[in-house]
TORKOL-4160 file (C-alpha; in steps of 0.2 Angstrom, whole numbers, padded with zeros to 4 digits, m for minus):
343
<pt num="1" X="0046" Y="0120" Z="m0043"/>
<pt num="2" X="0032" Y="0125" Z="m0056"/>
<pt num="3" X="0033" Y="0126" Z="m0072"/>
<pt num="4" X="0033" Y="0147" Z="m0070"/>
<pt num="5" X="0046" Y="0147" Z="m0059"/>
<pt num="6" X="0036" Y="0148" Z="m0039"/>
<pt num="7" X="0038" Y="0136" Z="m0026"/>
<pt num="8" X="0025" Y="0124" Z="m0024"/>
<pt num="9" X="0014" Y="0126" Z="m0009"/>
<pt num="10" X="0018" Y="0116" Z="0004"/>
<pt num="11" X="0008" Y="0103" Z="0011"/>
<pt num="12" X="0013" Y="0090" Z="0025"/>
<pt num="13" X="0008" Y="0072" Z="0029"/>
<pt num="14" X="0007" Y="0065" Z="0047"/>
<pt num="15" X="0004" Y="0045" Z="0044"/>
<pt num="16" X="0003" Y="0030" Z="0052"/>
<pt num="17" X="0004" Y="0013" Z="0051"/>
<pt num="18" X="0016" Y="0018" Z="0035"/>
<pt num="19" X="0024" Y="m0003" Z="0034"/>
<pt num="20" X="0037" Y="m0001" Z="0020"/>
<pt num="21" X="0033" Y="0015" Z="0013"/>
<pt num="22" X="0021" Y="0013" Z="m0001"/>
<pt num="23" X="0008" Y="0028" Z="0004"/>
<pt num="24" X="0021" Y="0036" Z="0008"/>
<pt num="25" X="0032" Y="0034" Z="m0005"/>
<pt num="26" X="0015" Y="0039" Z="m0016"/>
<pt num="27" X="0011" Y="0055" Z="m0005"/>
<pt num="28" X="0028" Y="0060" Z="m0010"/>
<pt num="29" X="0027" Y="0060" Z="m0026"/>
<pt num="30" X="0011" Y="0070" Z="m0025"/>
<pt num="31" X="0019" Y="0083" Z="m0015"/>
<pt num="32" X="0016" Y="0081" Z="0003"/>
<pt num="33" X="0030" Y="0081" Z="0012"/>
<pt num="34" X="0032" Y="0071" Z="0029"/>
<pt num="35" X="0033" Y="0079" Z="0046"/>
<pt num="36" X="0031" Y="0058" Z="0053"/>
<pt num="37" X="0030" Y="0044" Z="0049"/>
<pt num="38" X="0022" Y="0030" Z="0063"/>
<pt num="39" X="0026" Y="0010" Z="0063"/>
<pt num="40" X="0026" Y="m0002" Z="0075"/>
<pt num="41" X="0037" Y="m0015" Z="0063"/>
<pt num="42" X="0054" Y="m0012" Z="0067"/>
<pt num="43" X="0061" Y="m0020" Z="0051"/>
<pt num="44" X="0049" Y="m0006" Z="0041"/>
<pt num="45" X="0054" Y="0010" Z="0050"/>
<pt num="46" X="0071" Y="0001" Z="0044"/>
<pt num="47" X="0066" Y="0001" Z="0025"/>
<pt num="48" X="0060" Y="0017" Z="0026"/>
<pt num="49" X="0074" Y="0027" Z="0036"/>
<pt num="50" X="0086" Y="0017" Z="0024"/>
<pt num="51" X="0077" Y="0022" Z="0007"/>
<pt num="52" X="0071" Y="0040" Z="0017"/>
<pt num="53" X="0086" Y="0047" Z="0027"/>
<pt num="54" X="0075" Y="0063" Z="0028"/>
<pt num="55" X="0062" Y="0055" Z="0035"/>
<pt num="56" X="0055" Y="0055" Z="0051"/>
<pt num="57" X="0054" Y="0040" Z="0057"/>
<pt num="58" X="0042" Y="0032" Z="0074"/>
<pt num="59" X="0046" Y="0017" Z="0080"/>
<pt num="60" X="0029" Y="0015" Z="0089"/>
<pt num="61" X="0010" Y="0010" Z="0089"/>
<pt num="62" X="m0002" Y="0021" Z="0088"/>
<pt num="63" X="m0016" Y="0014" Z="0105"/>
<pt num="64" X="m0002" Y="0020" Z="0111"/>
<pt num="65" X="0000" Y="0036" Z="0104"/>
<pt num="66" X="m0018" Y="0039" Z="0104"/>
<pt num="67" X="m0022" Y="0034" Z="0124"/>
<pt num="68" X="m0008" Y="0046" Z="0131"/>
<pt num="69" X="0001" Y="0056" Z="0120"/>
<pt num="70" X="m0013" Y="0062" Z="0105"/>
<pt num="71" X="m0012" Y="0079" Z="0110"/>
<pt num="72" X="0007" Y="0080" Z="0111"/>
<pt num="73" X="0009" Y="0072" Z="0093"/>
<pt num="74" X="m0008" Y="0085" Z="0087"/>
<pt num="75" X="0008" Y="0100" Z="0094"/>
<pt num="76" X="0027" Y="0094" Z="0088"/>
<pt num="77" X="0019" Y="0089" Z="0072"/>
<pt num="78" X="0006" Y="0099" Z="0064"/>
<pt num="79" X="m0002" Y="0092" Z="0048"/>
<pt num="80" X="m0011" Y="0097" Z="0031"/>
<pt num="81" X="m0014" Y="0081" Z="0029"/>
<pt num="82" X="m0016" Y="0060" Z="0038"/>
<pt num="83" X="m0015" Y="0046" Z="0028"/>
<pt num="84" X="m0014" Y="0029" Z="0036"/>
<pt num="85" X="m0014" Y="0013" Z="0030"/>
<pt num="86" X="m0024" Y="0004" Z="0041"/>
<pt num="87" X="m0022" Y="m0015" Z="0045"/>
<pt num="88" X="m0036" Y="m0025" Z="0032"/>
<pt num="89" X="m0035" Y="m0042" Z="0043"/>
<pt num="90" X="m0053" Y="m0037" Z="0054"/>
<pt num="91" X="m0058" Y="m0032" Z="0037"/>
<pt num="92" X="m0058" Y="m0050" Z="0026"/>
<pt num="93" X="m0065" Y="m0063" Z="0032"/>
<pt num="94" X="m0052" Y="m0074" Z="0042"/>
<pt num="95" X="m0052" Y="m0059" Z="0054"/>
<pt num="96" X="m0070" Y="m0051" Z="0056"/>
<pt num="97" X="m0074" Y="m0066" Z="0068"/>
<pt num="98" X="m0061" Y="m0055" Z="0079"/>
<pt num="99" X="m0068" Y="m0036" Z="0076"/>
<pt num="100" X="m0063" Y="m0020" Z="0086"/>
<pt num="101" X="m0055" Y="m0035" Z="0097"/>
<pt num="102" X="m0040" Y="m0041" Z="0085"/>
<pt num="103" X="m0027" Y="m0034" Z="0093"/>
<pt num="104" X="m0025" Y="m0027" Z="0071"/>
<pt num="105" X="m0040" Y="m0018" Z="0074"/>
<pt num="106" X="m0032" Y="m0001" Z="0073"/>
<pt num="107" X="m0048" Y="0014" Z="0065"/>
<pt num="108" X="m0051" Y="0018" Z="0083"/>
<pt num="109" X="m0036" Y="0023" Z="0085"/>
<pt num="110" X="m0032" Y="0033" Z="0067"/>
<pt num="111" X="m0048" Y="0045" Z="0070"/>
<pt num="112" X="m0043" Y="0045" Z="0088"/>
<pt num="113" X="m0026" Y="0055" Z="0081"/>
<pt num="114" X="m0037" Y="0064" Z="0069"/>
<pt num="115" X="m0049" Y="0072" Z="0082"/>
<pt num="116" X="m0031" Y="0079" Z="0091"/>
<pt num="117" X="m0022" Y="0083" Z="0075"/>
<pt num="118" X="m0037" Y="0091" Z="0066"/>
<pt num="119" X="m0028" Y="0089" Z="0048"/>
<pt num="120" X="m0037" Y="0099" Z="0032"/>
<pt num="121" X="m0037" Y="0082" Z="0025"/>
<pt num="122" X="m0037" Y="0063" Z="0029"/>
<pt num="123" X="m0034" Y="0048" Z="0019"/>
<pt num="124" X="m0039" Y="0032" Z="0028"/>
<pt num="125" X="m0035" Y="0014" Z="0017"/>
<pt num="126" X="m0042" Y="m0001" Z="0022"/>
<pt num="127" X="m0047" Y="m0018" Z="0013"/>
<pt num="128" X="m0064" Y="m0015" Z="0002"/>
<pt num="129" X="m0073" Y="m0026" Z="0011"/>
<pt num="130" X="m0076" Y="m0014" Z="0023"/>
<pt num="131" X="m0090" Y="m0005" Z="0010"/>
<pt num="132" X="m0099" Y="m0022" Z="0012"/>
<pt num="133" X="m0116" Y="m0023" Z="0022"/>
<pt num="134" X="m0107" Y="m0033" Z="0035"/>
<pt num="135" X="m0099" Y="m0017" Z="0041"/>
<pt num="136" X="m0111" Y="m0005" Z="0042"/>
<pt num="137" X="m0109" Y="0000" Z="0058"/>
<pt num="138" X="m0093" Y="0002" Z="0058"/>
<pt num="139" X="m0095" Y="0013" Z="0043"/>
<pt num="140" X="m0110" Y="0025" Z="0050"/>
<pt num="141" X="m0099" Y="0026" Z="0065"/>
<pt num="142" X="m0084" Y="0031" Z="0056"/>
<pt num="143" X="m0094" Y="0046" Z="0045"/>
<pt num="144" X="m0102" Y="0052" Z="0061"/>
<pt num="145" X="m0086" Y="0054" Z="0069"/>
<pt num="146" X="m0078" Y="0063" Z="0058"/>
<pt num="147" X="m0093" Y="0074" Z="0052"/>
<pt num="148" X="m0093" Y="0078" Z="0071"/>
<pt num="149" X="m0076" Y="0086" Z="0069"/>
<pt num="150" X="m0081" Y="0095" Z="0055"/>
<pt num="151" X="m0077" Y="0084" Z="0037"/>
<pt num="152" X="m0085" Y="0080" Z="0023"/>
<pt num="153" X="m0082" Y="0062" Z="0017"/>
<pt num="154" X="m0081" Y="0051" Z="0000"/>
<pt num="155" X="m0078" Y="0033" Z="0001"/>
<pt num="156" X="m0071" Y="0025" Z="m0018"/>
<pt num="157" X="m0065" Y="0009" Z="m0020"/>
<pt num="158" X="m0049" Y="0008" Z="m0033"/>
<pt num="159" X="m0042" Y="m0006" Z="m0042"/>
<pt num="160" X="m0022" Y="m0005" Z="m0045"/>
<pt num="161" X="m0022" Y="m0009" Z="m0064"/>
<pt num="162" X="m0030" Y="0006" Z="m0066"/>
<pt num="163" X="m0011" Y="0016" Z="m0061"/>
<pt num="164" X="m0003" Y="0008" Z="m0070"/>
<pt num="165" X="m0002" Y="m0008" Z="m0058"/>
<pt num="166" X="0000" Y="m0023" Z="m0066"/>
<pt num="167" X="m0011" Y="m0030" Z="m0050"/>
<pt num="168" X="m0031" Y="m0032" Z="m0049"/>
<pt num="169" X="m0031" Y="m0024" Z="m0032"/>
<pt num="170" X="m0047" Y="m0017" Z="m0025"/>
<pt num="171" X="m0045" Y="m0006" Z="m0010"/>
<pt num="172" X="m0055" Y="0004" Z="0000"/>
<pt num="173" X="m0051" Y="0024" Z="0002"/>
<pt num="174" X="m0059" Y="0035" Z="0012"/>
<pt num="175" X="m0056" Y="0053" Z="0010"/>
<pt num="176" X="m0061" Y="0068" Z="0021"/>
<pt num="177" X="m0058" Y="0088" Z="0020"/>
<pt num="178" X="m0064" Y="0100" Z="0032"/>
<pt num="179" X="m0064" Y="0113" Z="0020"/>
<pt num="180" X="m0080" Y="0115" Z="0007"/>
<pt num="181" X="m0071" Y="0122" Z="m0005"/>
<pt num="182" X="m0057" Y="0109" Z="m0005"/>
<pt num="183" X="m0070" Y="0094" Z="m0003"/>
<pt num="184" X="m0080" Y="0105" Z="m0018"/>
<pt num="185" X="m0067" Y="0105" Z="m0027"/>
<pt num="186" X="m0058" Y="0087" Z="m0025"/>
<pt num="187" X="m0061" Y="0072" Z="m0038"/>
<pt num="188" X="m0058" Y="0056" Z="m0038"/>
<pt num="189" X="m0046" Y="0051" Z="m0048"/>
<pt num="190" X="m0049" Y="0042" Z="m0068"/>
<pt num="191" X="m0038" Y="0027" Z="m0073"/>
<pt num="192" X="m0020" Y="0034" Z="m0074"/>
<pt num="193" X="m0016" Y="0021" Z="m0090"/>
<pt num="194" X="m0034" Y="0017" Z="m0101"/>
<pt num="195" X="m0035" Y="0002" Z="m0112"/>
<pt num="196" X="m0025" Y="m0014" Z="m0110"/>
<pt num="197" X="m0016" Y="m0014" Z="m0091"/>
<pt num="198" X="0000" Y="m0019" Z="m0089"/>
<pt num="199" X="0002" Y="m0037" Z="m0089"/>
<pt num="200" X="0012" Y="m0049" Z="m0074"/>
<pt num="201" X="0022" Y="m0056" Z="m0090"/>
<pt num="202" X="0028" Y="m0039" Z="m0099"/>
<pt num="203" X="0031" Y="m0030" Z="m0079"/>
<pt num="204" X="0044" Y="m0046" Z="m0075"/>
<pt num="205" X="0051" Y="m0052" Z="m0091"/>
<pt num="206" X="0068" Y="m0044" Z="m0085"/>
<pt num="207" X="0069" Y="m0051" Z="m0070"/>
<pt num="208" X="0064" Y="m0064" Z="m0075"/>
<pt num="209" X="0080" Y="m0070" Z="m0086"/>
<pt num="210" X="0092" Y="m0062" Z="m0078"/>
<pt num="211" X="0097" Y="m0078" Z="m0070"/>
<pt num="212" X="0097" Y="m0083" Z="m0087"/>
<pt num="213" X="0082" Y="m0092" Z="m0089"/>
<pt num="214" X="0081" Y="m0100" Z="m0106"/>
<pt num="215" X="0061" Y="m0102" Z="m0104"/>
<pt num="216" X="0059" Y="m0085" Z="m0096"/>
<pt num="217" X="0055" Y="m0076" Z="m0110"/>
<pt num="218" X="0040" Y="m0090" Z="m0117"/>
<pt num="219" X="0034" Y="m0087" Z="m0098"/>
<pt num="220" X="0028" Y="m0072" Z="m0101"/>
<pt num="221" X="0019" Y="m0075" Z="m0115"/>
<pt num="222" X="0009" Y="m0086" Z="m0104"/>
<pt num="223" X="0007" Y="m0074" Z="m0090"/>
<pt num="224" X="m0005" Y="m0060" Z="m0101"/>
<pt num="225" X="m0013" Y="m0056" Z="m0089"/>
<pt num="226" X="m0011" Y="m0044" Z="m0069"/>
<pt num="227" X="m0007" Y="m0055" Z="m0053"/>
<pt num="228" X="m0022" Y="m0057" Z="m0042"/>
<pt num="229" X="m0019" Y="m0048" Z="m0025"/>
<pt num="230" X="m0002" Y="m0050" Z="m0020"/>
<pt num="231" X="m0004" Y="m0055" Z="m0001"/>
<pt num="232" X="0007" Y="m0051" Z="0012"/>
<pt num="233" X="m0002" Y="m0060" Z="0028"/>
<pt num="234" X="0000" Y="m0057" Z="0047"/>
<pt num="235" X="0016" Y="m0060" Z="0059"/>
<pt num="236" X="0004" Y="m0073" Z="0066"/>
<pt num="237" X="0007" Y="m0085" Z="0053"/>
<pt num="238" X="0020" Y="m0095" Z="0046"/>
<pt num="239" X="0031" Y="m0093" Z="0030"/>
<pt num="240" X="0027" Y="m0080" Z="0012"/>
<pt num="241" X="0020" Y="m0087" Z="0002"/>
<pt num="242" X="0005" Y="m0082" Z="m0013"/>
<pt num="243" X="m0011" Y="m0085" Z="m0001"/>
<pt num="244" X="m0030" Y="m0093" Z="0002"/>
<pt num="245" X="m0034" Y="m0110" Z="m0013"/>
<pt num="246" X="m0043" Y="m0097" Z="m0025"/>
<pt num="247" X="m0028" Y="m0085" Z="m0025"/>
<pt num="248" X="m0015" Y="m0100" Z="m0029"/>
<pt num="249" X="m0024" Y="m0106" Z="m0042"/>
<pt num="250" X="m0024" Y="m0087" Z="m0050"/>
<pt num="251" X="m0006" Y="m0088" Z="m0048"/>
<pt num="252" X="m0004" Y="m0105" Z="m0058"/>
<pt num="253" X="m0013" Y="m0097" Z="m0072"/>
<pt num="254" X="m0001" Y="m0086" Z="m0076"/>
<pt num="255" X="0013" Y="m0097" Z="m0073"/>
<pt num="256" X="0018" Y="m0095" Z="m0057"/>
<pt num="257" X="0021" Y="m0108" Z="m0044"/>
<pt num="258" X="0011" Y="m0098" Z="m0028"/>
<pt num="259" X="0018" Y="m0111" Z="m0013"/>
<pt num="260" X="0034" Y="m0098" Z="m0011"/>
<pt num="261" X="0045" Y="m0086" Z="m0011"/>
<pt num="262" X="0063" Y="m0087" Z="m0020"/>
<pt num="263" X="0079" Y="m0080" Z="m0017"/>
<pt num="264" X="0083" Y="m0078" Z="m0034"/>
<pt num="265" X="0080" Y="m0079" Z="m0051"/>
<pt num="266" X="0082" Y="m0096" Z="m0060"/>
<pt num="267" X="0096" Y="m0101" Z="m0067"/>
<pt num="268" X="0099" Y="m0106" Z="m0090"/>
<pt num="269" X="0091" Y="m0123" Z="m0085"/>
<pt num="270" X="0077" Y="m0116" Z="m0074"/>
<pt num="271" X="0082" Y="m0122" Z="m0059"/>
<pt num="272" X="0086" Y="m0111" Z="m0047"/>
<pt num="273" X="0102" Y="m0109" Z="m0037"/>
<pt num="274" X="0106" Y="m0119" Z="m0024"/>
<pt num="275" X="0100" Y="m0111" Z="m0008"/>
<pt num="276" X="0090" Y="m0098" Z="m0019"/>
<pt num="277" X="0075" Y="m0105" Z="m0005"/>
<pt num="278" X="0067" Y="m0117" Z="m0018"/>
<pt num="279" X="0071" Y="m0133" Z="m0027"/>
<pt num="280" X="0062" Y="m0139" Z="m0045"/>
<pt num="281" X="0062" Y="m0133" Z="m0060"/>
<pt num="282" X="0052" Y="m0117" Z="m0065"/>
<pt num="283" X="0047" Y="m0125" Z="m0083"/>
<pt num="284" X="0040" Y="m0139" Z="m0074"/>
<pt num="285" X="0030" Y="m0131" Z="m0056"/>
<pt num="286" X="0030" Y="m0111" Z="m0063"/>
<pt num="287" X="0040" Y="m0096" Z="m0061"/>
<pt num="288" X="0042" Y="m0093" Z="m0039"/>
<pt num="289" X="0043" Y="m0075" Z="m0038"/>
<pt num="290" X="0058" Y="m0066" Z="m0028"/>
<pt num="291" X="0052" Y="m0050" Z="m0014"/>
<pt num="292" X="0060" Y="m0040" Z="m0029"/>
<pt num="293" X="0046" Y="m0044" Z="m0038"/>
<pt num="294" X="0031" Y="m0044" Z="m0029"/>
<pt num="295" X="0039" Y="m0026" Z="m0026"/>
<pt num="296" X="0036" Y="m0024" Z="m0047"/>
<pt num="297" X="0019" Y="m0032" Z="m0043"/>
<pt num="298" X="0015" Y="m0020" Z="m0028"/>
<pt num="299" X="0021" Y="m0004" Z="m0041"/>
<pt num="300" X="0038" Y="m0002" Z="m0030"/>
<pt num="301" X="0050" Y="0009" Z="m0043"/>
<pt num="302" X="0068" Y="m0003" Z="m0043"/>
<pt num="303" X="0077" Y="0005" Z="m0029"/>
<pt num="304" X="0069" Y="0002" Z="m0014"/>
<pt num="305" X="0075" Y="m0009" Z="m0002"/>
<pt num="306" X="0068" Y="m0021" Z="0009"/>
<pt num="307" X="0076" Y="m0023" Z="0027"/>
<pt num="308" X="0074" Y="m0037" Z="0036"/>
<pt num="309" X="0076" Y="m0057" Z="0033"/>
<pt num="310" X="0065" Y="m0065" Z="0016"/>
<pt num="311" X="0049" Y="m0066" Z="0026"/>
<pt num="312" X="0048" Y="m0051" Z="0036"/>
<pt num="313" X="0053" Y="m0041" Z="0015"/>
<pt num="314" X="0039" Y="m0050" Z="0008"/>
<pt num="315" X="0026" Y="m0043" Z="0023"/>
<pt num="316" X="0030" Y="m0028" Z="0020"/>
<pt num="317" X="0028" Y="m0026" Z="m0001"/>
<pt num="318" X="0012" Y="m0035" Z="0000"/>
<pt num="319" X="0004" Y="m0024" Z="0011"/>
<pt num="320" X="0004" Y="m0013" Z="0007"/>
<pt num="321" X="m0004" Y="0004" Z="m0002"/>
<pt num="322" X="0006" Y="0004" Z="m0020"/>
<pt num="323" X="0013" Y="0016" Z="m0025"/>
<pt num="324" X="0006" Y="0021" Z="m0038"/>
<pt num="325" X="m0012" Y="0023" Z="m0034"/>
<pt num="326" X="m0007" Y="0031" Z="m0017"/>
<pt num="327" X="0005" Y="0045" Z="m0028"/>
<pt num="328" X="m0013" Y="0047" Z="m0037"/>
<pt num="329" X="m0025" Y="0049" Z="m0024"/>
<pt num="330" X="m0015" Y="0062" Z="m0017"/>
<pt num="331" X="m0014" Y="0070" Z="m0031"/>
<pt num="332" X="m0030" Y="0073" Z="m0031"/>
<pt num="333" X="m0031" Y="0079" Z="m0014"/>
<pt num="334" X="m0017" Y="0091" Z="m0017"/>
<pt num="335" X="m0026" Y="0099" Z="m0031"/>
<pt num="336" X="m0043" Y="0101" Z="m0020"/>
<pt num="337" X="m0033" Y="0107" Z="m0007"/>
<pt num="338" X="m0023" Y="0120" Z="m0017"/>
<pt num="339" X="m0039" Y="0125" Z="m0028"/>
<pt num="340" X="m0047" Y="0134" Z="m0014"/>
<pt num="341" X="m0032" Y="0145" Z="m0015"/>
<pt num="342" X="m0038" Y="0150" Z="m0032"/>
<pt num="343" X="m0025" Y="0149" Z="m0045"/>
């Protein structure tokens, strides 16, 4: 409802590669009603259904849908917005040699579905590496295909710390709009929380102290910066940790042990509970994050629960587009789409 009692304009979204729900949650807050959420990972689908029983979740592969059922999808689930958090691996150092041959390369499938649905707006999110010179041909091809469908397009690199997320996570977002008036009205959102960003210590202190750890306050006072990227990793690799060597060094500067994910916060003596996924002393090696702590660094609300084993739950967190960033961009798209209808 709006303040004058009028109903907000209903806008719908079809989301591809939904993952653990970060982008979906942000778009919901921005006023988009999900028509359908498509996700290939069974644990992610279970997470979405557990948190939002009313959402329609399809456990499927968008490459199959693009090849076999794109027209049916467009007919059954028309939407104002098609959004996708596309896997970033093909646009990173580790994945760039694989390119379109990589099974995680889903850009083409998303564009084929968009061509059938023809939504009023498109929002595609991936690694900011896609804007580097080595992917110039891919960007050009994407823009050419969208323009051929009647869209005007704009790219932006967002830093999630601008939206109250205690993490320096830079992501590339492509927004495309079919109506020229809506495109002219679209404005990339500025920082929601200008000034000093929320620090890791401030964000995580209550969770770090939850087990009675006496050193939690001292640790939080030292962790006076935003986090580096919370990495989800690939299902092709082993258990959860906090990334490559450069990223691990940044975590250690915050007093965080990057070599794994704990099951619970440390106890009063700084030691982790038996069976807690960690041995040792948080005061000596640094606080080891839990999945819930990582989710807080991604901007998920405390009541959003992830399903599956610890590695799966951590990957859902780490691979997500932080909800506050999706909310900010989704709100800007909504404002542009509704502006064309007048005040």
